[in-house]
N, C-alpha and C positions, 0 to 999 in steps of 0.2 A: 735878884729876881729871875735871871736866866737859869740859874742853878735850881731854883725852886720849880720852875716850869719843866726842866729837864728831868728832875726826879719824879715829878708828877706824871710825866709821860711814861717813864720807866715803870712806875707802880701800876698805872692803868694798863700798860702793855702786858705786865706780869699777870694782872688779874684776868685779862682777856685770855692769855695763854693758859693759865691754870684751868679756867672754865672750859676752854676748848679741849685740853688734854683730858680732864676728868670726864667730859661728855664722851669723847672718843673712846676712852678706856672702858667706860660703862657699857657703851654699845658693843665693844669687842667682847667684854665678859658675857653679855647676854647672848651674843651670836655663838660664842664658844659653848655656852651652857646647853644650847639647843641643837648644836650640830656635831659636837665632838663627844665621843663616848669613851675613848681610851686616852689616858694621860691628860684629862681635862683639868685636874687641880694644878698640875705643874704648869700647863699652858696659861691658865688664869694668873698664877703667881708671876709668870714672866711678863705678862701684860701690865700687872701692878708695878713691877719693878722698872719696867721701861717707862711708864707714865711718871713715876717719881723721879727717875733719872733725868728725864727731859725738864721737869719743873725745877729741880735742884740745880742742874747745870745752867739753866736759863738765868736763875737768880744770881748764881756765882758770877756768870759772865757779864750780865747787865750792870751789876753793882760793883764790878771789878774787885771782888773779894780775894782772888788770887791772881797770879800772873797768867797771861795767855798761854804761855808754854806749859805750865802746870795743869791748867784747864784742859788743853788739848790732850795731854797725856792721860789725865784722870778720865776724860770722856772715852778715850780709846780703850782703856783697861775695862771701864764699867760696861760699855756697850758691847765690847768684845766678849765679856763674860756672859752677857745676856744672849749674844748670838750663839755662843757655845752651849748655853742652856737650851736654847731652841732646837739646835741640831741634835742635842742629846735626847730631847723630847721626842723629835721626829724619828730618831733611831729606835727608841723605845717602843713607839707605836708600830713601826715597821716589824720589830721583833715579835711584838705580841700578835699582830696580824698574821705573821708567818707561822705562828704556833697554833692558831685557832682551828679546832677540828670538832667534829661530831656536834655541830650546831644545826638545827632544823632549818635555819635561814640559808645554810650552804646548799641545800638540796633544791634543784630545779625540777619540781614535780611535773612540769609541763612535758618533760621527756618521757613520762610514764602515762600520759593521757591515752584513753583507749584507742582512739583512731588517728592520733597525731602521725605526721610523716616520720618514718623511722622510729616509731614508738618502741620503748623498752618493755611495754606490756606484752605479755606472752599469749599464745593461743595453741590449740591442739590441731592437729592435721585433719581430724574428722569433724563433721558438723556437730554442733551442740544439740543435745537431746532436749534442751529447753531453749525457746526463743520467745522474747517479749517485744511487742511492737509499739504499744501506746500505753498511756497512763502508767508509766514506769515507777517502781518503787524508788524512793529517793535514798541513796546510799551516801554515808559520810564515814569518817574514821580517822584513826591515828595516821600521822605522816608515814611511819614505817611499814604500815599495812596497805597503803594506797596502791603499791604495785600489784597486790593480790586482787583487791576488789575492782581495780581498773581493768585487770585481765578477765575478771568475771564479766564485766560490762562488755568487753571486746567480744566475748563468746556469745553472750545472751541478749544484749541490747542492740537496737538499731544503730547504724553508723551515724555519728554526729560529732559536733564540737562541744564536749561537756566541760563547762567552766569550772574551775577548780574550786570556787567558792559559792556558786549559785547555779546549780544544775542537779540533774538526777545522780551525778557521780562527783561528789564534792570531797575536798580534803581540808578540813578545818581544824586539824590536830585533835588530840584526845579531848581536851577541855571543851573546845567549840562543838565537837561532835556530840558529846553528852548533853550539852545545852540545847542543840538542835533536836535531839531525840526527845528531850523533855518538852520542848516547846511545840512539838509536832511538825517541825521543819524537815525532819528526816524520819523515814520508816524503819530504817535498818542501819546500825553502825557497826564498825569493825574496830575492836580495841581490846586492850587488857581489861581485866575486871575493874569495877569502879573503886574509887577512893571512899572513905567514910563520908566525906563532904558530899560526894556525888550521890551516894545512896540516900542521904538525908534530903538532898535536892529533889529526888524523885518521890520520896515518901511524903514531903510537904505538899506535893501535888496529887497525892493518892494514886501514884503510878507504881507499878511493880515491874522490875527488870527481868527479862527472860534471857539468860545467857546460854548460847549454844556453842560448845567447843568445836572449832573447825580445823584447828592446826596447833602445832607446838613450836615453841621458840625458846632460845636461851637468853637469859638476861646476863649480860657480860660486864666485867670490870676490865679496864684497860689502863696502861701506863705507857710512858715514853719507851721507845724501843731499846734505849741504853740502860733502862733500869734493871739491875741485876735480879730483882725479885721475879721469880717465875710462877710461884703458887702461894695462895693464901688459904687459910681455913675460914670456914664460916664464921667462927668466933673472932678471928683476926679482922675480917671485914666489919663485923659489928663493932669491934673496938676502934677501928679507924674512923667510922662514921658517927660514933658516939663521942669521939674526942679522947677516949682513954688511951689509944695508941696514936702518938703524934710524930714519931720519928721513924723513918724507914729501917733504921738500925735495929729497932725492936722487932722487926720481922724478917731479918736477914739481909737488909739492904745497906745503902750507904748512910753515912751520918748526915741526913738532911730531913728538914721538917716536911711532914706530908701535907700537900694541898689537896684536900678532898673536895672536888667539885660535885654539885648537885644540880637537879633540874627544878623547874618551877613547881609550886604546889598544884596538885590535881593532874599534872601530866602523867601519862601512862608509866613512864620509867620511874618517876619519883614515887608514885603509888606503889610500884613493885618494890622499890627500896624499903619503904615503910613496912611492907609485909615481911621482907626479909629480916628487918631489924626486930620484928615482933614487938615486945614491950620495951625494948631499949631505946631511950630518947636519942633523937638525931641532933647533932650539934648544928649550929648555924652555918650556912654555906657562904663561900666567898661571894661578894656582891659587887655590882657595878652601879654607879649613879646614872640614871637614864632619864630622859624627858618623857613624862607620861602624855597620854592623849589629851589630857586637860591642861597641859602646858607647864606642869610642876615637875620638880626634880624629885624622883623616887628612887629607891633601892631596888634593884632587880637581880635575881640569881644569875651569876656569871655563866656564860657558856664555857665549856671545857676548853682549856688552852694547854697545849702539850708541853709544859715545862718538864724539866728533868725529874722534878719531885712530885708531879701531879698524879692523881688517880681520878678516873671518871667512870661512868657506866652508861649503858644503853642496851638496845637489843642487837643481837648478833648481825642480822641481816642489814639493819640500818647502819651499824658502825662499819661493817666490812664491805658492803656493796654500794649503798646509796651515798655515803660520804667517803671521800678518798683524797684528803688534802693534808695529811699529817702522818708522821711515822709513829704508829702506836702498836702495841702488842697486847693480846688478850691474856689475862691472868688465869691460870688454872685455879680451880677451887677444890680444895681437898685433894689436890693432885690430879684432877680430871679436867681436861681441856673441853671447851665448848664446841663440839663437832656434831655433825649431822647424826652420827652413830650414838653419841653420848646423850643427845637430846631424845633420840628415838627409844633408846633402852632405859632412859631416866637415870643413868648413872651420873650425869652432871647435876649438881645439887639445885641449881637455879633454872631448870628447864620446866616450863609450864605451858598451859593452853592459852590461846587467844581466842576471841569469841565473835560470833555474830550476835548482836544484841538488839532486842526490841523492847518496846514499852507499851504494849497494848495497841499496837496499830491494827487498823481494820483493812489494810490493803490486801486485796485478795491474792496478789502475786508474791507476797513476802514469804509465805510458807513454802510454795513451790520453789522459790529461789533458794531458800535455805536447804531444802531437800536435795536440790541439784548440787549445791556446794558440798554436801556431804556424800554425794554419789561419786562413782569412780572418775568422772570427768572433772568435777569440781576439786577433788583431792589431787588429781594429776596436775591441775593448774597450780595449786599450792606448792606442790613439789617442784614443778618446773620453774617457778619464780625463785625458789631457793630456800623455802621453809620446809618444815617437817609435817606431813599430813597427819591428821588425827586417827584416820582409819587405815 
């Protein structure tokens, strides 16, 4: 009778423990899924192994299936391996975080706000030939171009604290800027030319886009500083991003698989890549599992991480001036480096205009503002920021 009661207590205790461990493990998995973006799968696997280990060793110990000495040794080895796995996972996360570069999330745009203390926005020594005081045109645009149109605002707009996402001088990235222009929330945006999807988006609302070239910039490809490859041809770049070229050895580098990072669809840089590829299909990009705003796990295009075998792309000013947290080098294209001179004389193959873009705005000050941007003062601002003026 006493033995029956003892076994019943052991079984009941085991059931309670299993339920508790399973619940705690499930909550841990949910928490990791919503808070961890790098090394998530490995961390979840470790949680599962830890939960299984607790349950198994509890059962072995409670029902005396092996000697206590063997149990203690087995537990030490098992949980020691789990601890080493966790340490390895954390080391991997640290390594990846140390490599991450050229991500729009790395840029603190508040440093470029028009009238912020110590702002990086530039101004000319002379007074502006155009000043606006009220009912200001709403500007928006690409992250990489915010230093330019923020500087325009510093010269032309009245002093104020212009919110980055809800003011007359916003920075909602290329995709958000085009949507704001379509919806009438912006009068004027600054970006690269639209993607096919963005053109359709305006056509569906019977809106026509008016693109005014205001400056020139280089679209650049970059690799780890230790990558021996110095130059690629246009055809080789197309081969890499189509998947036809998969090893650096094929283009004069080391025998390593190429990790070709991309940007999200409809971003300015991804649209530019698509134009460079012409009709050549682009392979699928490296992706991360992330938590969406609706609470689900989705795949999102990975930010560039500066692995020894990686290649990425962006615009020259953004990659060299606005982001500076990794050792990268720009690749020459057809033997030509992306410099101010090669952008100006069009010898760099991927030099192109960026635009002031409208879509039927009736704001009376938009046209004078664009005219001022194309004037000597506006073009001087573009050059002073670090871009190449169009005039």
